[in-house]
C-alpha positions as CSV (number, residue, x, y, z in Angstrom):
1,X,11.3,41.0,66.7
2,X,14.8,40.1,65.1
3,X,13.7,36.2,64.9
4,X,10.5,37.6,63.1
5,X,12.6,39.5,60.7
6,X,15.1,36.8,59.9
7,X,12.0,33.9,60.0
8,X,10.2,36.5,57.4
9,X,13.6,36.9,55.2
10,X,14.1,33.1,55.2
11,X,10.6,32.2,53.9
12,X,10.6,35.0,51.4
13,X,14.1,33.3,50.0
14,X,12.6,30.0,49.9
15,X,9.6,31.4,48.0
16,X,11.7,32.9,45.8
17,X,14.1,30.0,45.0
18,X,11.2,27.8,44.5
19,X,9.5,29.8,41.7
20,X,10.1,28.5,38.1
21,X,9.8,30.3,34.9
22,X,7.9,27.2,33.7
23,X,5.8,27.6,36.5
24,X,3.8,30.4,34.6
25,X,3.5,28.4,31.4
26,X,1.2,25.7,30.9
27,X,3.0,22.7,28.6
28,X,1.4,23.1,25.0
29,X,-0.3,19.6,24.4
30,X,0.2,18.2,20.8
31,X,-2.6,16.5,18.8
32,X,-1.9,13.0,17.7
33,X,-0.2,12.5,14.5
34,X,-2.4,12.0,11.4
35,X,-3.4,8.5,10.5
36,X,-5.1,6.7,7.6
37,X,-8.4,5.0,7.6
38,X,-9.6,2.6,5.3
39,X,-12.4,0.1,4.5
40,X,-11.5,-3.7,4.9
41,X,-13.1,-7.0,4.1
42,X,-17.1,-7.4,4.3
43,X,-17.6,-10.4,6.5
44,X,-20.9,-12.2,7.3
45,X,-21.0,-10.1,10.5
46,X,-20.5,-6.5,9.2
47,X,-17.9,-4.4,7.5
48,X,-14.2,-3.9,8.9
49,X,-12.6,-0.7,9.3
50,X,-8.8,-0.7,9.9
51,X,-6.3,2.5,10.4
52,X,-2.7,3.0,10.8
53,X,-1.6,4.0,14.1
54,X,-1.6,7.7,15.4
55,X,1.5,8.6,17.6
56,X,1.5,11.4,20.1
57,X,4.6,13.6,20.2
58,X,4.0,14.2,23.8
59,X,4.3,10.2,24.5
60,X,0.6,10.0,25.8
61,X,-1.1,7.0,25.0
62,X,-3.8,6.9,22.0
63,X,-7.2,5.5,22.3
64,X,-9.4,5.6,19.3
65,X,-13.3,6.0,19.0
66,X,-15.8,5.1,16.3
67,X,-18.7,7.2,15.0
68,X,-21.3,6.1,12.6
69,X,-23.2,8.8,10.8
70,X,-22.7,10.8,13.7
71,X,-23.6,8.3,16.5
72,X,-20.9,6.9,19.0
73,X,-20.2,3.5,18.4
74,X,-17.5,2.5,20.7
75,X,-14.4,4.4,22.4
76,X,-11.3,4.0,24.2
77,X,-10.3,1.1,21.5
78,X,-6.7,0.1,21.9
79,X,-7.0,-1.8,18.5
80,X,-6.4,-0.5,14.9
81,X,-9.7,-2.0,13.2
82,X,-13.2,-2.7,14.2
83,X,-16.3,-4.2,12.4
84,X,-19.1,-2.2,12.4
85,X,-22.2,-4.4,12.3
86,X,-24.3,-4.5,9.1
87,X,-27.7,-3.7,11.2
88,X,-26.3,0.0,12.3
89,X,-26.0,1.2,8.9
90,X,-28.6,3.0,7.0
91,X,-29.3,2.3,3.3
92,X,-27.1,4.7,0.8
93,X,-24.3,6.7,2.3
94,X,-23.0,6.2,5.7
95,X,-20.2,7.9,7.2
96,X,-17.8,6.6,9.4
97,X,-15.3,8.4,11.3
98,X,-12.6,7.8,13.8
99,X,-11.3,9.9,16.1
100,X,-7.9,9.3,17.7
101,X,-7.3,10.9,21.2
102,X,-4.5,11.5,23.6
103,X,-6.8,12.0,26.5
104,X,-5.5,15.3,27.4
105,X,-7.6,17.0,24.7
106,X,-5.5,16.3,21.7
107,X,-7.2,14.8,18.8
108,X,-6.7,13.6,15.4
109,X,-9.6,12.5,13.0
110,X,-10.1,10.7,9.3
111,X,-13.5,9.9,8.1
112,X,-14.7,7.5,5.1
113,X,-18.1,7.5,3.4
114,X,-19.6,3.8,2.2
115,X,-22.7,3.2,0.3
116,X,-24.6,0.2,1.0
117,X,-27.3,-1.1,-1.1
118,X,-30.3,-3.0,0.1
């Protein structure tokens, strides 16, 4: 009986020392930093869009997704520019949205509007 009490006391002690105050608090994820989106050069293929790098305070890799008029064009980009082909645009106003993501729920976004005339 004494062995069981000693064993239980030992187990309880190990459990208490393994508990950490940080275990109860989930680490808060920061959003990637703001960035600047600009319209670049119009080529024969389409229009180039450029943006500055978005940095993540938690040192997570930042990737980018591009939306045109609410439709996802491409995601998981590691580059800071992308050419959107002319055939994807509509006549008139087009909204380009670039979303920076850290992969664990943090995002930052910028959008611009371009007008295309036929």
